[in-house]
N, C-alpha and C positions, 0 to 999 in steps of 0.2 A: 595395362588397363585399357579397356575399351572405352571409346568416347561416350557411349551411352551410360557407363558406370560413372564417369566424371560428371556428366550432366545430372544424373540422379543425386549424386553427392552434393553438388553445388546448389541444386534447387532445394534440397533438404536443409543445407546450411543457410540459404537465403531465408527460408521460412523461419528458422530459429532466430536469425538476426532480426527479422521483422517482429517476432514476438518479444524479443528483448527490448527493441526500440519502443514498441507499444507500451510495455510495462514501465519503461523509463519515463515516458511522457505522462502516463496515467499517475504514477507516483508523484510527479511534480505538480500535476493538476490537483490531486488530492491534498498535497501539502499546502497549496495556495488556498484551498477552501477551509481546511482544518485550522490552520494557523493565521487566518485572515487578520490583518492589522496588528499582529504580534511579530514585529520585525526581527527580534532576536531568535524566536522559534522558527520563523521562516528561513532565516539564514542558516541556522544550525541543521535544520532538516534538509535544506538544499545541499549543504556540504556533506552530510551523511549519505544521502542518496548517491551523489556523484562519487564519493569515496568508495562505496560498496560496488558500484558498477565498474569503476577503474580497477579495483582490486581483482575483480573476476573477468576483466576484459579479455584475457588470453585463454580463457577456458573454452575448449573446443569439444570435449567429450559430450555427446548428446545427452547422456544420462545426467551428468553433472549440471549441464545447462538447464535441463528440465527441472532438476531439484532447486536450482537457484531461482528460476522463474516462479516455481511454486512458493518458495519462501517470500519472494517479493510481492506476489499476489496476496498472500496471507497478510503481510504487513500493510498493504494498501487497504484491504478490507477492515483490518483492525483499526487503522487510523480513521477511516471513514465512519465506522460504526461505533467506536468506543471512546474516542477522545472528545472531551468537552472543554471549551475555553472558559476560563474564569477571569474576570476583570476586577481588580481592586478598586472599589469606589471610595473607601476611606480606610483608616487603619484597622477597623474591625469587621469590614464587610467585603464579600466577594460576590459579584453577580455572575451567574453562570449563563452562557450563551449557547444553548444546545442547537444543533442544526437538525433539519428534518430527517436526515439519514440516521441520526442517533435515536430519534424518538420512534421510528417505525417499529422496532423490535421490542420496545418496552411493554411489559405486561404488568397489570396491576398486582401489587403484592397482597397476598392473602395469608394471614397468620394461621388460620384454622383450615385444615383440609376439609373438603366437602365429601361426606360419605353418604352413600345411598343405603338405606335400610331395607 
């Protein structure tokens, strides 16, 4: 192999590693926001994120790494935009604590479609 080939491969590998590290940090930041004050959920999410990254730690195929990054990114978006915390206030009540990220995409529900005549 020529040294220029090795440099191109290692720089591509470095870019992949940077994307993986960025995703790892982003998932943990999102976990902290989504499950704020819920220590069981925070710990369970921390363990799951770390477990999934460790499981795929030795993956070197660029296509597979890109697939895993896409899955992780989709999970981060789903957590950030779809998960709402609920807090038990008494035996028959749960108070929902939606974040701004969850409310941005909500559209008012309309039972009857609007037709132009």
